[in-house]
C-alpha positions in Angstrom: 1.1 40.0 40.7 0.0 39.8 44.3 3.1 41.4 45.7 2.0 44.7 44.3 5.2 45.4 42.4 5.2 48.4 40.0 4.8 47.7 36.3 8.1 46.3 34.9 9.3 44.8 38.2 9.5 41.1 38.5 8.5 39.4 41.8 10.7 36.4 41.6 10.2 34.8 45.0 6.6 36.1 45.5 5.7 34.0 48.6 2.2 35.4 48.9 1.5 34.8 45.2 2.7 31.2 45.5 0.8 30.3 48.7 -2.4 32.0 47.3 -2.2 30.1 44.0 -1.6 26.6 45.1 -4.5 24.4 44.2 -3.1 21.0 43.2 -3.0 21.8 39.4 0.0 21.3 37.2 2.3 24.3 38.0 3.6 24.5 34.5 0.1 24.6 33.1 -0.6 27.5 35.5 2.6 29.1 34.4 1.6 29.0 30.8 -1.8 30.5 31.6 -0.2 33.2 33.6 2.3 34.0 30.8 -0.5 34.2 28.2 -2.6 36.4 30.5 0.2 38.9 31.1 1.3 39.0 27.4 -2.2 39.4 26.1 -3.2 42.1 28.6 -5.5 39.8 30.5 -7.1 38.5 27.3 -7.7 41.9 25.8 -5.5 41.2 22.8 -7.5 40.7 19.6 -7.3 37.6 17.6 -4.6 37.4 14.9 -5.7 39.2 11.7 -5.8 36.6 8.8 -4.6 39.3 6.4 -1.5 39.9 8.5 -0.9 36.2 8.7 -1.0 35.9 4.9 1.3 39.0 4.6 3.8 37.3 6.9 3.6 34.1 4.9 4.3 35.9 1.6 7.3 37.8 3.0 8.5 34.5 4.6 9.0 33.0 1.1 11.1 36.0 0.1 13.2 35.8 3.3 13.7 32.0 2.9 15.1 32.6 -0.6 17.5 35.2 0.7 18.7 33.1 3.7 19.2 30.3 1.2 22.1 32.4 -0.2 23.7 32.9 3.2 27.3 31.7 3.5 28.0 29.0 6.1 24.5 27.8 7.0 21.5 26.0 5.4 17.9 26.2 6.5 16.6 22.8 7.6 13.8 21.4 5.3 10.3 22.2 6.5 11.3 25.4 8.2 8.2 27.6 8.5 7.7 31.0 10.1 4.3 31.1 11.9 2.5 34.3 12.9 1.1 34.2 16.4 -0.5 36.5 19.0 1.5 37.7 22.0 -0.4 35.4 24.3 0.4 32.4 22.1 4.0 33.4 22.0 4.2 33.5 25.8 2.3 30.2 26.3 4.5 28.4 23.8 7.6 29.9 25.3 6.9 28.6 28.8 7.1 25.1 27.3 10.2 25.9 25.3 12.1 27.3 28.3 10.8 24.9 30.8 13.9 22.6 30.7 16.1 25.6 31.7 13.8 26.7 34.6 13.4 23.1 35.8 17.2 22.7 36.0 17.3 25.9 38.0 14.6 24.6 40.4 16.5 21.2 40.7 19.6 23.1 41.5 17.9 24.9 44.4 16.6 21.5 45.7 20.1 20.1 45.5 21.3 22.9 47.7 19.3 21.4 50.6 21.9 18.7 51.1 24.6 21.4 51.5 22.7 23.7 53.9 21.2 21.0 56.1 17.8 21.2 57.9 17.2 23.6 60.8 15.8 21.5 63.7 13.1 22.4 66.2 15.8 22.5 69.0 17.8 25.0 66.9 14.8 27.3 66.6 13.9 26.9 70.3 17.5 27.8 71.3 17.6 30.8 69.1 14.2 32.1 70.3 15.1 31.5 73.9 18.2 33.6 73.4 16.2 36.3 71.7 18.3 36.2 68.5 17.3 34.4 65.3 20.2 35.7 63.2 22.3 32.5 63.6 19.5 30.5 62.0 18.9 32.9 59.1 21.2 31.4 56.6 20.2 27.9 57.4 16.4 28.6 57.3 16.7 30.6 54.1 18.7 27.8 52.5 15.9 25.4 53.4 13.3 27.8 51.9 15.2 28.0 48.6 15.6 24.2 48.5 12.0 23.3 49.5 10.0 26.0 47.7 12.4 26.8 44.9 10.9 24.4 42.2 7.4 25.7 42.8 8.5 29.3 42.9 10.5 28.8 39.7 7.4 27.6 37.7 5.3 30.5 39.0 8.1 33.0 38.2 8.6 31.5 34.7 5.0 32.4 33.8 5.5 36.0 35.0 8.8 36.4 33.3 7.8 35.0 29.9 4.6 37.0 30.1 6.6 40.2 30.4 8.9 39.1 27.5 5.9 38.3 25.4 4.6 41.8 25.6 7.3 43.1 23.2 8.8 40.0 21.6 9.1 40.4 17.8 10.0 36.8 17.1 11.2 33.5 18.6 14.9 34.5 18.7 14.8 37.9 20.4 17.2 35.9 22.7 19.4 33.3 20.9 18.0 30.4 22.9 17.5 27.0 21.2 14.0 25.5 21.1 13.7 21.8 20.7 11.5 20.1 18.1 8.9 19.3 20.8 8.9 22.9 22.1 11.3 22.2 24.9 15.1 21.8 25.1 15.6 18.5 23.2 18.6 19.5 21.2 17.6 19.7 17.6 15.6 22.8 16.6 12.0 22.3 15.5 10.8 23.5 12.1 8.4 26.2 13.3 9.5 29.8 14.0 7.2 32.1 15.9 6.8 35.8 14.8 4.4 38.3 16.4 2.8 40.6 13.8 1.2 42.9 16.4 4.5 43.6 18.1 6.2 44.1 14.8 3.5 46.6 13.7 3.9 48.5 17.0 7.7 48.6 16.7 7.5 49.9 13.1 5.3 52.8 14.2 7.6 53.6 17.1 10.8 53.4 15.0 9.4 55.2 12.0 10.1 52.5 9.5 7.8 50.9 6.9 6.0 47.9 8.4 6.7 45.6 5.5 10.4 46.4 5.7 10.5 45.6 9.4 8.5 42.4 8.9 11.0 41.2 6.2 14.0 42.2 8.4 12.6 40.3 11.4 12.0 37.2 9.2 15.6 37.4 7.9 16.9 37.7 11.4 14.7 34.8 12.7 15.6 32.5 9.8 19.3 33.2 10.1 19.4 32.5 13.8 17.4 29.4 13.2 19.8 28.2 10.5 22.7 28.6 12.9 21.1 27.0 15.9 19.8 24.1 13.7 23.4 23.1 13.0 23.4 20.1 15.4 26.6 20.7 17.3 26.0 24.4 17.5 22.6 24.0 19.0 23.8 21.3 21.3 26.8 23.3 22.5 24.7 26.4 23.2 22.0 24.5 24.9 24.5 22.6 27.1 26.1 25.8 28.3 22.7 27.3 29.1 21.6 24.2 31.0 24.9 24.0 32.9 24.6 27.6 33.9 21.1 27.2 35.2 22.1 24.0 37.0 25.0 25.6 38.8 23.0 27.8 41.2 23.2 26.8 44.9 22.0 28.6 48.1 25.0 30.3 49.6 24.5 30.1 53.3 27.3 32.6 54.1 26.0 35.3 51.8 22.4 34.7 52.9 23.5 35.2 56.5 25.3 38.4 55.6 22.3 39.7 53.7 19.6 38.8 56.2 21.5 38.3 59.4 20.0 41.5 60.9 16.6 39.9 60.8 16.0 39.1 64.5 12.3 39.3 64.7 9.6 37.4 62.8 7.8 40.7 62.2 10.7 41.6 59.8 9.6 38.8 57.4 7.9 41.5 55.2 11.3 43.0 54.6 12.6 39.5 53.7 9.7 39.0 51.2 10.4 42.3 49.5 14.1 41.5 49.2 13.3 38.2 47.5 11.2 39.9 44.8 14.4 41.5 43.5 16.0 39.1 40.9 19.5 40.5 41.4 19.3 39.8 45.1 18.1 36.2 44.5 20.8 35.4 41.9 23.5 36.9 44.0 22.6 34.6 46.9 22.7 31.5 44.6 25.8 32.2 42.3 28.7 29.7 42.6 32.3 29.4 41.3 31.0 27.1 38.6 29.4 30.2 36.9 32.8 31.9 36.7 34.1 28.9 34.6 31.0 28.9 32.3 30.7 32.6 31.7 33.8 33.0 29.3 32.6 30.0 27.2 29.0 31.2 27.0 29.9 34.8 26.3 32.2 33.7 23.4 29.5 31.5 21.9 26.8 34.1 22.1 29.0 36.9 20.8 30.0 34.7 17.8 26.4 33.7 17.0 25.2 37.3 17.3 28.1 38.6 15.3 27.5 36.1 12.5 23.8 36.8 12.4 24.3 40.6 12.3 26.8 40.3 9.4 24.6 37.9 7.5 21.4 39.9 7.9 23.2 43.1 6.9 24.5 41.4 3.7 21.1 40.0 2.8 19.3 43.2 3.5 21.6 45.4 1.5 19.6 46.9 -1.4 16.5 45.0 -0.2 15.5 46.9 2.9 16.0 50.6 2.7 15.6 51.2 6.5 18.0 48.4 7.5 20.4 50.7 9.3 17.7 52.2 11.4 16.1 48.8 12.2 19.5 47.3 13.1 20.3 50.1 15.5 16.9 50.0 17.2 16.9 46.2 17.4 20.3 46.1 19.0 19.3 48.8 21.4 16.6 46.5 22.7 19.3 44.2 24.0 21.0 47.0 25.8 18.1 49.0 27.3 15.9 46.3 28.9 13.5 46.3 31.8 14.6 44.4 35.0 12.1 41.6 34.2 13.5 41.1 30.8 17.1 41.2 32.0 16.5 38.4 34.5 16.0 35.8 31.9 19.4 36.6 30.5 21.1 36.5 33.9 19.4 33.2 34.8 20.9 31.6 31.8 24.2 33.5 31.8 23.3 35.7 28.8 24.9 39.1 29.4 24.0 40.7 26.1 25.3 44.3 26.2 27.3 46.7 24.0 30.5 44.8 24.8 29.0 41.5 23.7 27.7 42.9 20.4 30.9 44.8 19.6 33.0 41.7 20.4 31.0 39.5 18.0 31.2 42.3 15.3 35.0 42.5 15.6 35.4 38.7 15.4 33.3 38.3 12.2 34.8 41.4 10.6 38.3 40.2 11.3 37.5 36.7 10.0 36.0 38.1 6.8 38.8 40.5 6.2 41.4 37.7 6.5 39.6 34.7 5.0 36.5 36.0 3.2 33.6 33.6 2.7 35.9 30.6 3.3 36.2 31.7 6.9 32.4 31.9 7.3 32.0 28.5 5.7 34.4 27.0 8.3 32.8 28.7 11.3 30.0 26.3 11.9 31.5 23.3 10.0 32.8 21.2 12.9 32.3 21.0 16.6 36.0 21.1 17.3 36.3 24.3 15.1 34.0 26.4 17.3 36.1 29.4 18.5 37.3 29.6 22.1 37.0 32.7 24.3 40.5 33.7 23.5 40.0 33.2 19.7 36.9 35.4 19.6 39.2 38.2 20.6 41.8 37.3 18.1 40.3 35.8 14.9 43.8 35.2 13.4 44.4 32.6 16.1 41.2 30.8 15.2 42.1 30.8 11.5 45.5 29.4 12.3 44.1 26.7 14.5 41.7 25.4 11.9 44.6 25.3 9.4 43.8 28.2 7.1 46.8 29.1 4.9 48.7 31.8 6.8 50.0 33.3 3.6 46.4 34.4 2.7 45.8 36.0 6.1 47.8 39.2 5.4 49.6 41.5 7.8 48.3 41.7 11.3 46.5 38.3 11.0 47.8 37.2 14.4 47.3 40.5 16.3 46.9 39.8 19.9 44.3 41.8 21.9 45.4 44.1 24.7 43.6 41.9 27.3 45.5 38.6 27.4 43.5 37.2 30.4 41.6 34.8 28.1 44.6 33.3 26.4 44.9 30.6 29.0 41.5 29.3 27.9 41.6 25.5 27.6 38.1 25.0 26.3 
């Protein structure tokens, strides 16, 4: 954290940190070490208590039996929740999220062809005239393209280290993890849970620790069951990869933002600006993102809505503090630190109150109109996945998949007030 950012800030393009840390080693190995160091408080985290590991394993068997009764999904054979430390969670997550970060880095490199190199004569002419502003966008674009991949790996370690400090499990964010730890499509059998973070959250929320452990296991296994449906995991992963791949240096915006820099002594101001993730992403966003956002929002809202409904059904009568846990867990998505929010924005995950409410309304409307049959059909076929417009009008989705309209009841085809999504051609 050589830029000296306050705790909770995330130095994305930390030039001094990058230049000071280059040593010929594998940048992703360094990223994993950095993530583990941040998550474990520089190695001060104690080893995993074997008793807690066994407690998690015992509760996992109960959770697996419960999720086995869920409507619409089936746990893959061999699924096993595994208790790990915060440091291990962070280290393993670097490898899991590496494909998304690499695509982001590749996108920055691809932008080099659009921006074009600034030549020595360009720089000489600008300095002779005493004004460097004309070259700002061009040179910044070159920096993004040339240093971007290295900066991305360094930043991945910092980001996932921050996430690892509070992560309860593998699916705090609904992001697929491949069987090899990376984004290879099919979900692997292992699900990481962090007992120390669960214990801390239970104390903070005032709920029995065993109840929170069981709730987290139900949540993790349910998300895993959904993402393990081949076409669901593949669709979600493809959208996330496409979003990360769509970033490009925007020369015009870069010039507007940094055009006032006319003296090399102002580079410190530039470095500070580039430590702000919102600034960085705003300079890299493209029209392709506007096309992907509705699809990704709809997919994430549907997954979260289904998981919330299923966990609530399974926890009813089993976990007395379910309502409190549910409320506090959902609040974690809404009230997040800038460092944690950046991961979502990098992949296009805008999980907020609107996203959660949207998913809730879709699943509630589906169950009211079609009961368990609607849930059974939800993940049954790739072509049946709801579009953005259908997430806002579940009756439309039920009609498209051929559910008997006579069973839908009055108001089944209610159209939302906002019709902007009805031209969706997904």
